[in-house]
N, C-alpha and C positions, 0 to 999 in steps of 0.2 A: 168571822173566819178564824181558822186556827193559825196562829203565827208560827212561822218556820223557826227552828232553832238549829244551830250547828251542833256537831257531836260533842263539843265542849260545853254545851248548855247555853251558850250565848244567843240571845234573840237576833234574828236577821231582819234588817230594814231594807225594803225595796222601794226606791223612789217612785216607781210606777204604781204602787199600791198603797194609798194613804192609810188604809186600815192597819198597816204594819208600822206606821210612824208612832213613836212614843208620844204620849199626850203633851208633854212639855214642849217637844219639838213642833208638833202639829199646831199648838196654840201660837207659837212664835211665827211659824211660817204663814199661817192664815192671817195673822195680824199684819204682817208685811204685805201679803198679797192684797188684802182689802184696802190698804193705804196706797197701793200703787195706782198711779193715774196714767194708764197706758192707752195710746190710740190704737195700737195693734199688739196682740199678745206676744209676738216674737220679739218685741222690744224689751222683754224681761231682762235680756243680757245687758241692757244699758242702765239698769237700776244701780245706784250707788250702795252697795251692800258690804263693802270691804270690812267694816267694823263688826259685821254680823258673822263672819266666817268662823272665827274662833269660838264664838258662842254656840253656833250650830254643831261644830265638831265636838265641843265639850258635852253637849246634850246627847251625842251619839256614843260617848265613852261607855265601854262595857258592852257595846253592840257591834255587830258586823254589818257592813253595807254589801248588798248584792251588786255584782258587776258582771260585765260580759267581755269575753276575749274572743275576737273573730279571727279565724285562722283556717288553714287547710291541713288535714291530718291523714297520714297513713294509719292503718289499723293498729300497728304496734305503737305508734305515737299516742293514740288515744288511750291505749292500755297503760302506757307509761304515765300519762297525766293522772289517770285514775289511781295508780299505785303510788306515785311520787309527787304529784302536784305540778304546778307551773313554775318554771325556772326563769330567773331574770336573764336578759340577753347578755351573752358574753361570747368570747371566741370558743370556749369549750362547748357551749350549747350548739353553735353553728357546726363545729366539727362533728359532734355526736350525731346531729341530724343527717349530715352528709354521709358519714361513715355507715350508719345503720341503714340508710336508704340504699347505699351501694352494696352492702352485704346481702341485702334481700333482693338484689337484681333490679332495683328501681332506677338506678343510675349506672351508666357505664363508667369505666375508669376516666375517660376523657371528660365526661360531663361533671363528675365529682371534682376533678381538678380545676376545671374552668369556674365552677360555682364557688369553690373555695378561694381561688385567687381573686375573683371579682366580688367576693362577699363584702358587705359593708364593714366588717371588722378587720378586713385586710386592705381593700382598695378604697374604702370610704371612711377612713379613720376620723376625718373631721366631722363627717355627717353622723357617725355612730355615737359621737361623744354625748349627744343629747338623749340617746336611747339606751346606751349600755348600762347594765346594772339595774334594769327595771322590767316589769311586766306591764304592757300597755292594755288598758281596759276602758270600757265606757260604762257610765252609771245606768243608763236607760236601755232596756231591751226594746221598748216600744219605739224609741227614736231610730232604731236600725232601719225600719221600713220607710222612714221619712228621709233618710240620708243615705241612699243606696250607694252613692259615689264614695262615701266615707269608708265603706267596708268592702266594696265590690272587689278591689284588687286583693285584699287580704283573704277573701273567700275563693278567689279564682286562681291564684298562683300559689303553689306549694312552697314552703320553706320560710315564710315570714319575710318581712321587708328586708331584713339583713341579708337574705339570700337572693331574693328575686329582684331587688331594686335596679340592677343594671339591665334587666331583661323584660320588664313588664310592658314596655312600649313596642316591643318587636312582635311580629306576626308568626314567625316560624322558628326553627332551630330549637335552642334550649328553652325559649319562651313557650313554645308549643308543648315541649316536654313537661314543663312545670305546670301547665294548665291541665295536664292529664294525670298527674300524680295526686293520690289521696282524694279526699272528699271535703267539701265545705263543712265547717263545723263552728258552732257557737258554744263556747265553754262558759257556763255560769259558775262564778266563783264568789267567795266572800272575802272582803278585804277589811282590815282593821286600820283605819286612818290614825288611830291613837298609838299604834305600835311604833317602835323605834324605826327611824328612816325618814328621809325628807320626801315624803309622798307629795306629789304635786297634782293639783286638780285644776283643769281649765274648762269653763271659766271659773266656777267654784261650786262647792257643794251647796251652799245656800242658794245660789242662782238656780240650780237645777230643781231644788225643792219648790222654790217660789214659782218657777215656770210651770211645774206640774199643778201647783195649787190654783193658778189662774186658768187652768184648763188647756195649756199649750202642750199637746202630746209629744212633739219633737224635742222638748226641753231635755238637755243632755249635757254631759261633761266628760272630757277625757281624763283618765286617771293614769298617772305614771307612778306605779307602785314599786317602791324601792326594796321590797323583800320578796323572797320566794313565797309562793302560796302553797301551803301544805295540803296533802290529799284530803284531810278531813274538812278542808274548806272548799273543796270542789263539789258543787251540787250536782252538775250534770254536764254531759256533752251531747249536743243535739245535732243530728245530720239531716239532710233532706230526706223526707219520709217520716221524720219524727214530728209529732204535733207541735213541740216547742219551737221547731225550726219553721215548719210550714205555715204557722199562724202569722208569720211576718212576710208579707207579700213582696215580690220583686227581687228576692235574693237569688244568687246562682243556685241551680239545682243539680249541677254535675261538675 
């Protein structure tokens, strides 16, 4: 297969597609996988691989990792991501989303103010501390259809967790409004884990690769990326009706 490259020329590695793994990385991963003695493949998360994480990240240096950001977008927001990339969570991002939705008639004055006052960056300061200043992604697109609960709210409620967190357990009112705004979207982006920033991956990059190598399709990891993702590192935005979205069964379609 032809390997994908970012516009800056760097090759892109997809954990779901072993053909994209550099040979040195693949040799290491399959050696670890072959040595693993697991009763069930999902026990890959229990492997003691802490000492391998830095080695794997070093082998990825100079390459970008493909990752997915699940969200719900209004059309102008999709255009902004294509033009400007993904921004880390902060109060300015929350205000921008609310203001632009209000300006386009998607939110009333009252709805905008309630959502602002109850947003995670205002009402949930303690909770937002672990999310502020980062873009949240997952490494595996294939895992999305195996862990529907992990992305269902992100795809069902507009605004991201920082905006919808106080309302996602309600059945009507603003909760119903948030379910009607925008469309579910999977943003495929490229991340550079060697770039400056304390990027966190749970459980780890190496566990994800090893899980894939032993044939466990749901193997995945959450990435807390501490930088903005520039537009040249946005591969695509897939909505219901697009093949890249529809190939993953069970996701919200409206």
